[in-house]
C-alpha positions in Angstrom: 193.9 64.1 107.5 194.2 66.7 104.7 193.6 65.8 101.1 196.0 67.1 98.7 194.4 68.8 95.8 196.4 68.8 92.6 195.4 71.2 89.8 195.6 70.0 86.3 196.2 72.9 84.0 196.0 72.9 80.3 198.8 74.4 78.4 198.1 77.9 77.3 198.3 78.5 73.6 200.8 81.2 72.9 199.4 84.0 70.8 201.1 85.3 67.8 201.8 89.0 67.2 199.2 89.0 64.4 196.6 87.8 66.8 197.6 90.4 69.4 197.2 93.1 66.7 193.8 91.8 65.8 192.7 91.9 69.4 194.0 95.4 69.8 192.0 96.6 66.8 188.9 94.9 68.3 189.4 96.9 71.5 189.9 100.1 69.5 186.6 99.4 67.6 184.8 98.7 70.8 186.1 101.9 72.4 184.9 103.9 69.4 181.5 102.2 69.6 181.1 103.2 73.3 182.3 106.8 72.6 179.7 107.2 69.8 176.9 105.7 71.9 174.5 108.3 73.2 173.5 106.1 76.2 177.1 106.2 77.6 177.5 108.8 80.3 180.4 111.3 80.4 182.3 109.4 83.0 182.2 106.1 81.0 183.1 108.1 77.8 186.2 109.5 79.7 187.2 105.9 80.6 186.7 104.7 77.1 188.7 107.6 75.7 191.6 106.7 78.0 191.2 103.1 77.0 191.4 104.2 73.4 194.5 106.2 74.0 196.2 103.4 75.9 195.3 100.8 73.3 196.6 103.0 70.5 199.9 103.4 72.4 200.2 99.6 72.9 199.4 99.0 69.2 202.1 101.6 68.2 204.6 99.9 70.5 203.8 96.5 69.2 204.0 97.6 65.5 207.3 99.3 66.2 208.8 96.3 68.0 207.8 94.2 65.0 209.6 96.6 62.7 206.5 98.0 61.0 205.5 101.6 60.7 203.5 102.8 63.7 200.2 104.6 63.2 200.7 108.0 61.8 199.2 111.2 63.3 196.6 111.2 60.5 195.5 107.7 61.4 195.3 108.7 65.1 193.4 111.8 64.1 190.8 109.9 62.2 190.4 107.5 65.2 190.1 110.4 67.6 187.4 112.2 65.6 185.1 109.7 67.2 185.9 111.1 70.6 183.6 113.8 71.8 185.4 117.2 71.7 185.4 117.8 75.4 187.2 114.5 76.0 189.5 114.8 73.0 191.9 117.0 75.0 192.4 114.3 77.6 193.2 111.8 74.9 195.7 114.1 73.2 197.3 114.8 76.5 197.7 111.1 77.2 199.2 110.4 73.8 201.7 113.3 74.2 202.6 112.0 77.7 203.0 108.4 76.3 205.3 109.7 73.5 207.4 111.7 76.0 208.0 108.7 78.2 208.5 106.2 75.4 210.3 108.2 72.7 212.4 110.6 74.8 216.0 111.1 73.7 218.3 110.2 76.6 
């Protein structure tokens, strides 16, 4: 005879937009930390640079959906100064690609 297992789950607390923005800034700070770390190898830095680019894109989209002004290019530039120069091109290319797909005029 099989026993029936019932799962009791707790209700997930819904996060607010402000909490999501705080989490995204923490991810951005962590990515910058890994990019500046001398012990991080080039492959890991490439992954963190992509993570930084993707996170900035998500943050921009969240700010725009909330009706706030998205990060300006100067803000992005100051964040990307932390990215090593050889990886910077990949990040800029990712940002441009994201902008083309999300802000293209139909």
